[in-house]
C-alpha positions as CSV (number, residue, x, y, z in Angstrom):
1,X,0.0,0.0,0.0
2,X,1.3,3.4,-1.0
3,X,0.4,6.9,0.2
4,X,1.7,10.1,-1.6
5,X,1.7,13.5,0.1
6,X,2.8,16.9,-1.0
7,X,2.6,19.6,1.8
8,X,4.0,23.1,2.4
9,X,4.5,24.6,5.8
10,X,5.4,28.2,6.7
11,X,8.6,28.6,8.8
12,X,9.4,31.5,11.2
13,X,13.0,31.9,10.1
14,X,15.2,32.8,7.1
15,X,15.8,30.3,4.3
16,X,19.4,30.1,5.3
17,X,18.5,29.1,8.9
18,X,16.0,26.6,7.9
19,X,18.4,25.1,5.3
20,X,21.1,24.7,8.0
21,X,18.6,22.7,10.1
22,X,17.3,20.6,7.2
23,X,21.0,19.5,6.4
24,X,21.3,18.3,10.0
25,X,20.0,14.7,9.6
26,X,20.0,13.9,13.3
27,X,18.3,17.2,14.0
28,X,15.6,16.6,11.4
29,X,14.9,13.2,12.7
30,X,14.5,14.6,16.2
31,X,11.6,16.6,14.8
32,X,9.7,13.6,13.7
33,X,7.5,12.2,16.5
34,X,9.0,9.0,17.9
35,X,12.1,9.0,15.7
36,X,15.7,8.9,16.7
37,X,19.1,8.5,14.9
38,X,21.0,5.8,16.7
39,X,24.1,5.5,14.4
40,X,25.9,7.4,11.8
41,X,27.4,5.0,9.4
42,X,28.9,7.6,7.1
43,X,28.0,11.0,5.6
44,X,25.0,9.6,3.7
45,X,23.9,6.5,5.7
46,X,22.2,6.4,9.1
47,X,20.5,3.9,11.4
48,X,17.6,4.8,13.6
49,X,14.4,3.8,15.4
50,X,10.8,5.0,15.6
51,X,8.7,4.3,18.7
52,X,4.9,4.0,18.3
53,X,2.5,3.6,21.2
54,X,-0.9,2.2,20.7
55,X,-2.7,2.4,24.0
56,X,-0.7,0.3,26.6
57,X,1.2,-1.4,23.8
58,X,4.5,0.0,22.5
59,X,6.1,-0.9,19.1
60,X,9.6,-0.2,17.9
61,X,10.7,0.0,14.3
62,X,14.3,-0.2,13.3
63,X,15.5,1.2,10.0
64,X,18.1,2.9,7.7
65,X,18.2,6.3,6.1
66,X,20.1,7.1,3.0
67,X,20.8,10.6,1.9
68,X,20.3,10.4,-1.9
69,X,21.3,14.0,-2.7
70,X,21.8,17.5,-1.2
71,X,21.6,20.5,-3.4
72,X,22.5,23.8,-1.7
73,X,21.7,25.8,-4.9
74,X,18.0,24.9,-4.5
75,X,18.1,24.1,-0.8
76,X,16.8,20.5,-1.6
77,X,17.3,17.3,0.4
78,X,16.4,13.9,-0.9
79,X,16.2,11.0,1.6
80,X,15.1,7.3,1.4
81,X,14.3,5.4,4.5
82,X,13.2,1.8,5.1
83,X,12.5,-0.2,8.2
84,X,10.8,-3.1,9.9
85,X,9.3,-3.6,13.3
86,X,11.1,-5.7,15.9
87,X,8.8,-8.7,15.3
88,X,9.2,-8.6,11.5
89,X,5.5,-8.4,11.0
90,X,5.4,-4.9,9.3
91,X,7.7,-3.0,7.0
92,X,7.7,0.4,5.6
93,X,9.7,2.7,3.2
94,X,9.7,6.4,2.6
95,X,11.0,8.4,-0.3
96,X,11.1,12.1,0.7
97,X,12.2,15.3,-1.1
98,X,12.2,18.4,1.1
99,X,12.9,21.9,-0.1
100,X,13.3,25.3,1.6
101,X,11.8,28.2,-0.4
102,X,12.6,31.8,0.7
103,X,9.8,34.2,1.3
104,X,11.6,37.2,2.8
105,X,14.5,37.9,5.1
106,X,12.8,36.4,8.1
107,X,10.4,33.7,6.8
108,X,10.4,30.8,4.4
109,X,8.4,27.7,3.4
110,X,9.3,24.1,4.1
111,X,8.0,22.0,1.1
112,X,7.9,18.2,1.2
113,X,7.0,15.6,-1.4
114,X,6.9,12.0,0.0
115,X,5.8,8.5,-0.9
116,X,5.2,6.1,1.9
117,X,4.8,2.3,1.2
118,X,3.7,-0.1,3.9
119,X,3.3,-3.9,4.1
120,X,2.3,-6.4,6.7
121,X,0.2,-5.5,9.7
122,X,1.0,-1.8,9.3
123,X,-0.8,-1.9,5.9
124,X,-4.0,-3.1,7.6
125,X,-4.8,0.5,8.6
126,X,-5.9,1.0,5.0
127,X,-5.3,4.0,2.7
128,X,-8.3,5.9,4.1
129,X,-6.7,6.1,7.5
130,X,-3.0,6.3,6.5
131,X,-3.5,9.6,4.6
132,X,-5.0,11.5,7.5
133,X,-2.6,10.0,10.0
134,X,0.3,10.9,7.8
135,X,-1.0,14.5,7.7
136,X,-1.1,14.6,11.5
137,X,2.4,13.3,11.7
138,X,3.7,15.8,9.1
139,X,1.9,18.6,11.0
140,X,3.7,17.6,14.2
141,X,7.0,17.4,12.4
142,X,6.5,20.9,11.0
143,X,5.6,22.3,14.4
144,X,8.8,20.7,16.0
145,X,10.9,22.0,13.1
146,X,9.6,25.5,13.6
147,X,10.2,25.3,17.3
148,X,13.9,24.3,16.8
149,X,14.3,27.1,14.3
150,X,13.1,29.6,17.0
151,X,15.7,28.2,19.4
152,X,18.6,28.1,17.0
153,X,21.0,31.1,16.6
154,X,20.8,33.0,13.4
155,X,23.3,32.1,10.7
156,X,25.1,35.4,11.0
157,X,25.5,35.3,14.8
158,X,28.9,33.7,14.5
159,X,27.8,30.3,15.8
160,X,28.9,27.5,13.5
161,X,26.1,25.9,11.4
162,X,25.6,22.2,12.0
163,X,27.5,20.1,9.5
164,X,25.6,17.5,7.5
165,X,24.8,14.6,9.7
166,X,26.0,16.3,12.9
167,X,23.9,15.4,16.0
168,X,22.3,18.6,17.3
169,X,21.2,18.6,20.9
170,X,17.6,17.5,21.1
171,X,15.2,16.3,23.7
172,X,14.6,12.5,23.9
173,X,12.1,11.4,21.3
174,X,8.7,10.6,22.7
175,X,6.8,7.6,21.3
176,X,4.4,8.4,18.5
177,X,1.0,8.0,20.1
178,X,-1.2,6.3,17.5
179,X,-4.4,6.7,19.5
180,X,-3.9,10.4,19.9
181,X,-3.4,10.6,16.1
182,X,-6.4,8.6,15.4
183,X,-8.5,10.8,17.7
184,X,-7.1,13.9,15.9
185,X,-8.2,12.4,12.6
186,X,-11.7,11.6,13.8
187,X,-11.9,15.1,15.4
188,X,-10.9,16.8,12.2
189,X,-13.4,14.7,10.2
190,X,-16.2,15.6,12.6
191,X,-15.3,19.2,12.4
192,X,-15.3,19.1,8.6
193,X,-18.9,17.6,8.7
194,X,-20.3,20.5,10.7
195,X,-18.2,23.4,9.5
196,X,-16.9,22.5,6.0
197,X,-20.0,23.6,4.2
198,X,-20.3,26.9,6.2
199,X,-16.7,27.9,5.3
C-alpha cells in the first residue's frame, strides 16, 4: 500500500537558517514524532528507530536512512528510509524530497513531497486512515521543526552551522501516540462535517 503526500509549511526563520537545520539529519529526525538517529554509518547513511505507542502497547521500528542528494543551490534534500518492526510483521519505506523556499528575510516555506509504502500488519490501517494520520504526523513534524528554528542562533550570529549529519542537541524522542493521532483524525473529520459547508 502506498500513500503520496505533498505539503508546504510556513517557517518563522530565514531560508538560510531553515536550510542549516534541514541538512542536519539527526536534528531533522528529532523533529519527527517518535524518531531517533542511533548510528551514523557515514556521511550519507544512518540507522535509527521509531517508537509507536498504541494504548498500553509499545512498538519499535528499526531502519536505515540514505541521503540520496543534497543540493545547496535549490536548498533541496532527498532522503530514502526503510525499516521493519522488531517482530518482523510490518515493513515500511519512505522516499522524501524536502525543499526550503525563501519568502523574505525572516520567513520561508518548508515544502515536502513524499511517498510512503507499507506492508504487513501496518498496511491493515488502510489508505483511508493512512492519509489523514500521515497528515497529522507531518503537522507535528513541521511544528517541531519551527520550534527548533526559533531556538537556533541566526546564521550570521557567529555560531557554527551544524555540519551535514551532525547530531544537534535535542530532547529525547517521545513515542508516537497512535491513539492520539487517530482521535485527531476523527476530530478533524467531525469538524469538517459540521463546518466544512459553512466555510
